[in-house]
ChimeraX commands (.cxc) that place a marker at each C-alpha (Angstrom):
marker #1 position 0.16,-0.14,0.26 radius 0.5
marker #1 position 2.79,2.52,0.69 radius 0.5
marker #1 position 4.51,1.49,-2.44 radius 0.5
marker #1 position 1.58,2.47,-4.39 radius 0.5
marker #1 position 1.06,6.17,-2.57 radius 0.5
marker #1 position 4.96,6.43,-3.49 radius 0.5
marker #1 position 4.62,5.84,-6.74 radius 0.5
marker #1 position 1.77,7.70,-7.03 radius 0.5
marker #1 position 3.76,10.84,-5.19 radius 0.5
marker #1 position 6.80,10.10,-8.28 radius 0.5
marker #1 position 4.16,9.97,-11.32 radius 0.5
marker #1 position 4.63,13.54,-12.09 radius 0.5
marker #1 position 8.70,13.60,-11.89 radius 0.5
marker #1 position 8.59,10.77,-13.92 radius 0.5
marker #1 position 6.62,11.90,-16.65 radius 0.5
marker #1 position 8.09,14.87,-16.69 radius 0.5
marker #1 position 11.52,13.38,-17.15 radius 0.5
marker #1 position 10.34,11.30,-19.90 radius 0.5
marker #1 position 9.33,14.22,-21.67 radius 0.5
marker #1 position 12.67,16.41,-21.11 radius 0.5
marker #1 position 14.02,12.74,-22.73 radius 0.5
marker #1 position 12.41,12.30,-25.68 radius 0.5
marker #1 position 12.54,16.53,-26.47 radius 0.5
marker #1 position 15.98,15.84,-26.50 radius 0.5
marker #1 position 16.09,12.25,-28.52 radius 0.5
marker #1 position 13.26,13.60,-31.10 radius 0.5
marker #1 position 14.52,16.53,-31.66 radius 0.5
marker #1 position 11.58,19.14,-30.56 radius 0.5
marker #1 position 13.05,20.47,-27.74 radius 0.5
marker #1 position 10.83,23.97,-27.92 radius 0.5
marker #1 position 7.80,21.49,-28.48 radius 0.5
marker #1 position 8.19,19.27,-25.78 radius 0.5
marker #1 position 9.81,21.92,-23.04 radius 0.5
marker #1 position 6.69,23.72,-23.46 radius 0.5
marker #1 position 4.67,20.32,-22.69 radius 0.5
marker #1 position 6.92,19.84,-19.55 radius 0.5
marker #1 position 6.05,23.24,-18.61 radius 0.5
marker #1 position 2.79,22.79,-18.66 radius 0.5
marker #1 position 2.88,18.95,-16.75 radius 0.5
marker #1 position 4.39,20.92,-14.01 radius 0.5
marker #1 position 2.09,23.43,-13.65 radius 0.5
marker #1 position -0.77,21.09,-13.17 radius 0.5
marker #1 position 0.68,18.40,-10.95 radius 0.5
marker #1 position 3.10,20.83,-9.20 radius 0.5
marker #1 position 2.50,24.41,-8.76 radius 0.5
marker #1 position -1.83,24.24,-8.98 radius 0.5
marker #1 position -1.41,21.30,-5.71 radius 0.5
marker #1 position 1.03,23.68,-4.15 radius 0.5
marker #1 position -0.56,26.91,-4.48 radius 0.5
marker #1 position -4.09,24.97,-3.51 radius 0.5
marker #1 position -2.37,23.05,-0.11 radius 0.5
marker #1 position -0.49,26.57,0.95 radius 0.5
marker #1 position -3.48,27.89,0.57 radius 0.5
marker #1 position -5.16,25.29,2.63 radius 0.5
marker #1 position -2.97,25.72,5.14 radius 0.5
marker #1 position -3.31,29.07,5.53 radius 0.5
marker #1 position -7.18,28.85,6.04 radius 0.5
marker #1 position -6.17,26.63,8.84 radius 0.5
marker #1 position -3.60,28.10,10.59 radius 0.5
marker #1 position -5.72,31.15,10.95 radius 0.5
marker #1 position -9.09,32.60,10.81 radius 0.5
marker #1 position -10.20,35.96,9.51 radius 0.5
marker #1 position -10.60,38.66,12.86 radius 0.5
marker #1 position -13.24,40.22,12.44 radius 0.5
marker #1 position -13.73,43.75,13.47 radius 0.5
marker #1 position -16.10,42.64,16.44 radius 0.5
marker #1 position -13.32,40.39,17.93 radius 0.5
marker #1 position -10.48,43.13,16.94 radius 0.5
marker #1 position -12.43,45.86,18.84 radius 0.5
marker #1 position -12.72,43.82,21.85 radius 0.5
marker #1 position -9.19,42.94,22.04 radius 0.5
marker #1 position -8.43,46.67,21.59 radius 0.5
marker #1 position -10.72,47.95,24.57 radius 0.5
marker #1 position -9.08,45.34,26.86 radius 0.5
marker #1 position -5.78,47.36,25.85 radius 0.5
marker #1 position -3.95,44.34,24.14 radius 0.5
marker #1 position -0.97,44.89,21.90 radius 0.5
marker #1 position -0.89,43.60,18.12 radius 0.5
marker #1 position 1.84,40.84,19.06 radius 0.5
marker #1 position -0.43,40.11,22.17 radius 0.5
marker #1 position -3.45,39.48,19.88 radius 0.5
marker #1 position -1.28,37.86,17.56 radius 0.5
marker #1 position -0.30,35.22,20.75 radius 0.5
marker #1 position -3.39,35.47,21.82 radius 0.5
marker #1 position -5.42,34.13,18.40 radius 0.5
marker #1 position -2.41,31.80,17.18 radius 0.5
marker #1 position -2.34,30.10,20.70 radius 0.5
marker #1 position -6.42,29.57,20.33 radius 0.5
marker #1 position -7.01,28.20,17.02 radius 0.5
marker #1 position -3.93,25.32,17.86 radius 0.5
marker #1 position -5.81,24.81,21.36 radius 0.5
marker #1 position -9.59,24.78,19.26 radius 0.5
marker #1 position -7.83,21.92,16.31 radius 0.5
marker #1 position -6.12,20.03,19.64 radius 0.5
marker #1 position -9.68,20.15,21.19 radius 0.5
marker #1 position -11.20,19.09,18.35 radius 0.5
marker #1 position -8.85,16.35,17.52 radius 0.5
marker #1 position -9.11,15.44,21.40 radius 0.5
marker #1 position -12.97,14.97,21.12 radius 0.5
marker #1 position -12.78,12.55,18.26 radius 0.5
marker #1 position -10.13,10.77,20.41 radius 0.5
marker #1 position -12.22,10.05,23.34 radius 0.5
marker #1 position -15.09,9.07,21.46 radius 0.5
marker #1 position -12.97,6.56,19.37 radius 0.5
marker #1 position -13.21,3.85,22.19 radius 0.5
marker #1 position -15.07,2.47,24.90 radius 0.5
marker #1 position -12.26,2.83,27.19 radius 0.5
marker #1 position -11.43,6.52,26.32 radius 0.5
marker #1 position -15.34,7.29,26.51 radius 0.5
marker #1 position -15.90,6.00,30.13 radius 0.5
marker #1 position -12.50,8.03,31.30 radius 0.5
marker #1 position -13.82,11.14,29.16 radius 0.5
marker #1 position -17.16,10.72,31.10 radius 0.5
marker #1 position -15.62,10.55,34.60 radius 0.5
marker #1 position -13.66,13.76,34.18 radius 0.5
marker #1 position -15.20,15.18,32.06 radius 0.5
marker #1 position -12.15,16.01,29.87 radius 0.5
marker #1 position -13.91,17.33,26.54 radius 0.5
marker #1 position -16.08,19.73,28.31 radius 0.5
marker #1 position -13.49,21.22,30.70 radius 0.5
marker #1 position -11.68,22.02,27.86 radius 0.5
marker #1 position -14.21,23.82,25.74 radius 0.5
marker #1 position -15.27,25.02,29.15 radius 0.5
marker #1 position -12.02,26.97,29.46 radius 0.5
marker #1 position -11.40,27.80,26.03 radius 0.5
marker #1 position -14.75,29.83,26.01 radius 0.5
marker #1 position -13.66,31.42,29.13 radius 0.5
marker #1 position -10.49,32.27,27.55 radius 0.5
marker #1 position -12.33,33.73,24.55 radius 0.5
marker #1 position -14.05,36.20,27.32 radius 0.5
marker #1 position -11.16,37.72,28.69 radius 0.5
marker #1 position -7.71,36.94,26.43 radius 0.5
marker #1 position -5.61,38.54,29.46 radius 0.5
marker #1 position -5.92,35.45,31.21 radius 0.5
marker #1 position -3.80,33.50,29.09 radius 0.5
marker #1 position -0.97,33.13,30.97 radius 0.5
marker #1 position -3.05,31.52,33.59 radius 0.5
marker #1 position -3.89,28.48,31.71 radius 0.5
marker #1 position -0.53,27.82,30.63 radius 0.5
marker #1 position 0.08,24.19,31.68 radius 0.5
marker #1 position -3.79,23.87,30.09 radius 0.5
marker #1 position -2.57,25.42,26.73 radius 0.5
marker #1 position 1.39,24.51,26.19 radius 0.5
marker #1 position 1.40,21.01,28.64 radius 0.5
marker #1 position -1.64,19.14,29.08 radius 0.5
marker #1 position -3.89,19.41,26.18 radius 0.5
marker #1 position -1.51,18.59,24.18 radius 0.5
marker #1 position -0.26,16.01,25.66 radius 0.5
marker #1 position -3.60,14.36,25.99 radius 0.5
marker #1 position -3.79,14.65,22.52 radius 0.5
marker #1 position -0.72,12.80,21.87 radius 0.5
marker #1 position -1.32,10.44,24.13 radius 0.5
marker #1 position -4.96,9.47,22.94 radius 0.5
marker #1 position -3.44,9.10,19.25 radius 0.5
marker #1 position -1.29,6.73,19.97 radius 0.5
marker #1 position -3.75,5.21,21.85 radius 0.5
marker #1 position -5.85,4.60,19.47 radius 0.5
marker #1 position -3.10,3.49,17.10 radius 0.5
marker #1 position -2.06,0.79,19.16 radius 0.5
marker #1 position -5.54,-0.39,20.14 radius 0.5
marker #1 position -6.56,-0.74,16.11 radius 0.5
marker #1 position -3.81,-2.94,15.90 radius 0.5
marker #1 position -5.09,-6.21,14.19 radius 0.5
marker #1 position -2.85,-8.89,16.38 radius 0.5
marker #1 position -2.29,-7.84,19.98 radius 0.5
marker #1 position -0.53,-9.99,22.88 radius 0.5
marker #1 position -0.01,-9.28,26.61 radius 0.5
marker #1 position 2.22,-7.13,26.25 radius 0.5
marker #1 position -0.21,-4.93,23.87 radius 0.5
marker #1 position -3.16,-5.28,26.26 radius 0.5
marker #1 position -0.52,-3.68,29.73 radius 0.5
marker #1 position 0.67,-1.11,27.33 radius 0.5
marker #1 position -2.79,0.22,26.34 radius 0.5
marker #1 position -4.03,-0.53,29.91 radius 0.5
marker #1 position -1.11,1.78,31.31 radius 0.5
marker #1 position -1.82,4.60,28.64 radius 0.5
marker #1 position -5.04,4.52,29.85 radius 0.5
marker #1 position -4.55,5.24,33.41 radius 0.5
marker #1 position -2.45,8.33,32.32 radius 0.5
marker #1 position -4.54,9.06,30.08 radius 0.5
marker #1 position -6.58,9.45,33.02 radius 0.5
marker #1 position -4.53,10.96,35.46 radius 0.5
marker #1 position -3.89,13.70,32.77 radius 0.5
marker #1 position -7.44,13.95,32.40 radius 0.5
marker #1 position -8.00,14.82,35.92 radius 0.5
marker #1 position -5.50,17.52,35.41 radius 0.5
marker #1 position -7.29,19.11,32.79 radius 0.5
marker #1 position -10.51,19.15,35.17 radius 0.5
marker #1 position -7.90,20.85,37.49 radius 0.5
marker #1 position -6.87,23.33,34.90 radius 0.5
marker #1 position -10.78,24.67,34.38 radius 0.5
marker #1 position -11.17,24.75,37.99 radius 0.5
marker #1 position -7.96,26.94,39.09 radius 0.5
marker #1 position -9.15,29.24,36.18 radius 0.5
marker #1 position -12.17,29.97,37.33 radius 0.5
marker #1 position -11.72,30.32,41.14 radius 0.5
marker #1 position -11.54,34.32,41.05 radius 0.5
marker #1 position -15.35,33.64,39.64 radius 0.5
marker #1 position -16.04,31.67,42.18 radius 0.5
marker #1 position -14.28,34.12,44.92 radius 0.5
marker #1 position -16.27,36.94,43.54 radius 0.5
marker #1 position -20.05,34.54,43.77 radius 0.5
marker #1 position -18.86,34.25,47.38 radius 0.5
marker #1 position -18.28,37.62,48.34 radius 0.5
marker #1 position -21.27,38.59,46.64 radius 0.5
marker #1 position -23.76,36.12,48.06 radius 0.5
marker #1 position -22.03,37.16,51.52 radius 0.5
marker #1 position -22.97,40.56,51.00 radius 0.5
marker #1 position -26.74,39.97,49.63 radius 0.5
marker #1 position -26.96,37.67,53.26 radius 0.5
marker #1 position -26.29,40.16,54.85 radius 0.5
marker #1 position -28.52,42.84,53.33 radius 0.5
marker #1 position -31.23,40.70,53.69 radius 0.5
marker #1 position -30.40,39.94,56.83 radius 0.5
marker #1 position -30.87,43.78,57.85 radius 0.5
marker #1 position -33.99,44.38,55.62 radius 0.5
marker #1 position -35.52,41.12,57.50 radius 0.5
marker #1 position -34.99,43.30,61.10 radius 0.5
marker #1 position -36.26,46.04,60.29 radius 0.5
marker link #1:1,2 radius 0.2
marker link #1:2,3 radius 0.2
marker link #1:3,4 radius 0.2
marker link #1:4,5 radius 0.2
marker link #1:5,6 radius 0.2
marker link #1:6,7 radius 0.2
marker link #1:7,8 radius 0.2
marker link #1:8,9 radius 0.2
marker link #1:9,10 radius 0.2
marker link #1:10,11 radius 0.2
marker link #1:11,12 radius 0.2
marker link #1:12,13 radius 0.2
marker link #1:13,14 radius 0.2
marker link #1:14,15 radius 0.2
marker link #1:15,16 radius 0.2
marker link #1:16,17 radius 0.2
marker link #1:17,18 radius 0.2
marker link #1:18,19 radius 0.2
marker link #1:19,20 radius 0.2
marker link #1:20,21 radius 0.2
marker link #1:21,22 radius 0.2
marker link #1:22,23 radius 0.2
marker link #1:23,24 radius 0.2
marker link #1:24,25 radius 0.2
marker link #1:25,26 radius 0.2
marker link #1:26,27 radius 0.2
marker link #1:27,28 radius 0.2
marker link #1:28,29 radius 0.2
marker link #1:29,30 radius 0.2
marker link #1:30,31 radius 0.2
marker link #1:31,32 radius 0.2
marker link #1:32,33 radius 0.2
marker link #1:33,34 radius 0.2
marker link #1:34,35 radius 0.2
marker link #1:35,36 radius 0.2
marker link #1:36,37 radius 0.2
marker link #1:37,38 radius 0.2
marker link #1:38,39 radius 0.2
marker link #1:39,40 radius 0.2
marker link #1:40,41 radius 0.2
marker link #1:41,42 radius 0.2
marker link #1:42,43 radius 0.2
marker link #1:43,44 radius 0.2
marker link #1:44,45 radius 0.2
marker link #1:45,46 radius 0.2
marker link #1:46,47 radius 0.2
marker link #1:47,48 radius 0.2
marker link #1:48,49 radius 0.2
marker link #1:49,50 radius 0.2
marker link #1:50,51 radius 0.2
marker link #1:51,52 radius 0.2
marker link #1:52,53 radius 0.2
marker link #1:53,54 radius 0.2
marker link #1:54,55 radius 0.2
marker link #1:55,56 radius 0.2
marker link #1:56,57 radius 0.2
marker link #1:57,58 radius 0.2
marker link #1:58,59 radius 0.2
marker link #1:59,60 radius 0.2
marker link #1:60,61 radius 0.2
marker link #1:61,62 radius 0.2
marker link #1:62,63 radius 0.2
marker link #1:63,64 radius 0.2
marker link #1:64,65 radius 0.2
marker link #1:65,66 radius 0.2
marker link #1:66,67 radius 0.2
marker link #1:67,68 radius 0.2
marker link #1:68,69 radius 0.2
marker link #1:69,70 radius 0.2
marker link #1:70,71 radius 0.2
marker link #1:71,72 radius 0.2
marker link #1:72,73 radius 0.2
marker link #1:73,74 radius 0.2
marker link #1:74,75 radius 0.2
marker link #1:75,76 radius 0.2
marker link #1:76,77 radius 0.2
marker link #1:77,78 radius 0.2
marker link #1:78,79 radius 0.2
marker link #1:79,80 radius 0.2
marker link #1:80,81 radius 0.2
marker link #1:81,82 radius 0.2
marker link #1:82,83 radius 0.2
marker link #1:83,84 radius 0.2
marker link #1:84,85 radius 0.2
marker link #1:85,86 radius 0.2
marker link #1:86,87 radius 0.2
marker link #1:87,88 radius 0.2
marker link #1:88,89 radius 0.2
marker link #1:89,90 radius 0.2
marker link #1:90,91 radius 0.2
marker link #1:91,92 radius 0.2
marker link #1:92,93 radius 0.2
marker link #1:93,94 radius 0.2
marker link #1:94,95 radius 0.2
marker link #1:95,96 radius 0.2
marker link #1:96,97 radius 0.2
marker link #1:97,98 radius 0.2
marker link #1:98,99 radius 0.2
marker link #1:99,100 radius 0.2
marker link #1:100,101 radius 0.2
marker link #1:101,102 radius 0.2
marker link #1:102,103 radius 0.2
marker link #1:103,104 radius 0.2
marker link #1:104,105 radius 0.2
marker link #1:105,106 radius 0.2
marker link #1:106,107 radius 0.2
marker link #1:107,108 radius 0.2
marker link #1:108,109 radius 0.2
marker link #1:109,110 radius 0.2
marker link #1:110,111 radius 0.2
marker link #1:111,112 radius 0.2
marker link #1:112,113 radius 0.2
marker link #1:113,114 radius 0.2
marker link #1:114,115 radius 0.2
marker link #1:115,116 radius 0.2
marker link #1:116,117 radius 0.2
marker link #1:117,118 radius 0.2
marker link #1:118,119 radius 0.2
marker link #1:119,120 radius 0.2
marker link #1:120,121 radius 0.2
marker link #1:121,122 radius 0.2
marker link #1:122,123 radius 0.2
marker link #1:123,124 radius 0.2
marker link #1:124,125 radius 0.2
marker link #1:125,126 radius 0.2
marker link #1:126,127 radius 0.2
marker link #1:127,128 radius 0.2
marker link #1:128,129 radius 0.2
marker link #1:129,130 radius 0.2
marker link #1:130,131 radius 0.2
marker link #1:131,132 radius 0.2
marker link #1:132,133 radius 0.2
marker link #1:133,134 radius 0.2
marker link #1:134,135 radius 0.2
marker link #1:135,136 radius 0.2
marker link #1:136,137 radius 0.2
marker link #1:137,138 radius 0.2
marker link #1:138,139 radius 0.2
marker link #1:139,140 radius 0.2
marker link #1:140,141 radius 0.2
marker link #1:141,142 radius 0.2
marker link #1:142,143 radius 0.2
marker link #1:143,144 radius 0.2
marker link #1:144,145 radius 0.2
marker link #1:145,146 radius 0.2
marker link #1:146,147 radius 0.2
marker link #1:147,148 radius 0.2
marker link #1:148,149 radius 0.2
marker link #1:149,150 radius 0.2
marker link #1:150,151 radius 0.2
marker link #1:151,152 radius 0.2
marker link #1:152,153 radius 0.2
marker link #1:153,154 radius 0.2
marker link #1:154,155 radius 0.2
marker link #1:155,156 radius 0.2
marker link #1:156,157 radius 0.2
marker link #1:157,158 radius 0.2
marker link #1:158,159 radius 0.2
marker link #1:159,160 radius 0.2
marker link #1:160,161 radius 0.2
marker link #1:161,162 radius 0.2
marker link #1:162,163 radius 0.2
marker link #1:163,164 radius 0.2
marker link #1:164,165 radius 0.2
marker link #1:165,166 radius 0.2
marker link #1:166,167 radius 0.2
marker link #1:167,168 radius 0.2
marker link #1:168,169 radius 0.2
marker link #1:169,170 radius 0.2
marker link #1:170,171 radius 0.2
marker link #1:171,172 radius 0.2
marker link #1:172,173 radius 0.2
marker link #1:173,174 radius 0.2
marker link #1:174,175 radius 0.2
marker link #1:175,176 radius 0.2
marker link #1:176,177 radius 0.2
marker link #1:177,178 radius 0.2
marker link #1:178,179 radius 0.2
marker link #1:179,180 radius 0.2
marker link #1:180,181 radius 0.2
marker link #1:181,182 radius 0.2
marker link #1:182,183 radius 0.2
marker link #1:183,184 radius 0.2
marker link #1:184,185 radius 0.2
marker link #1:185,186 radius 0.2
marker link #1:186,187 radius 0.2
marker link #1:187,188 radius 0.2
marker link #1:188,189 radius 0.2
marker link #1:189,190 radius 0.2
marker link #1:190,191 radius 0.2
marker link #1:191,192 radius 0.2
marker link #1:192,193 radius 0.2
marker link #1:193,194 radius 0.2
marker link #1:194,195 radius 0.2
marker link #1:195,196 radius 0.2
marker link #1:196,197 radius 0.2
marker link #1:197,198 radius 0.2
marker link #1:198,199 radius 0.2
marker link #1:199,200 radius 0.2
marker link #1:200,201 radius 0.2
marker link #1:201,202 radius 0.2
marker link #1:202,203 radius 0.2
marker link #1:203,204 radius 0.2
marker link #1:204,205 radius 0.2
marker link #1:205,206 radius 0.2
marker link #1:206,207 radius 0.2
marker link #1:207,208 radius 0.2
marker link #1:208,209 radius 0.2
marker link #1:209,210 radius 0.2
marker link #1:210,211 radius 0.2
marker link #1:211,212 radius 0.2
marker link #1:212,213 radius 0.2
marker link #1:213,214 radius 0.2
marker link #1:214,215 radius 0.2
marker link #1:215,216 radius 0.2
marker link #1:216,217 radius 0.2
marker link #1:217,218 radius 0.2
marker link #1:218,219 radius 0.2
view
């Protein structure tokens, strides 16, 4: 299968070389050179341009006026905006990948159900979009826990899909599942730590409200 793919990739190059060879051998260098350029354009240049455009679209979405205004109101510099948008775009792709992986096997589904891994990841992502200035508070999630989780689940699914498994394979899968469960717990903690300030603010508001109710009831 891999050999066939390699042959397909090399086919345009082989055709190009043959055309240039015939151009020399048959004495029609100008015609075959023109034809070779056409082949090169069709097989190499156009696909390259298409892939490059697709990669650019995947790398970073268009910055809307609404979001730009939101960032400016928060006092963010152009550099800070670029950092935030690139970081969040990478995190979004990783979360999408993680969601696919966590629904890929019964074991990973059970971990996700127990730890709320995908839900916590999405919730933290949403909180960050509300206040980009708190990006530094999610360092462990963005740069360690989330990427590691994606890599671990990628590898777990790859091994789990092996057609033949032995005792060592099942042991590795079990070990991997345990580590995945632990990292999933860390992601849940990342979210809880991130919203701690909101919970503390709520506690203060509740205390004030209770005192106000107590005072009003005593009148």
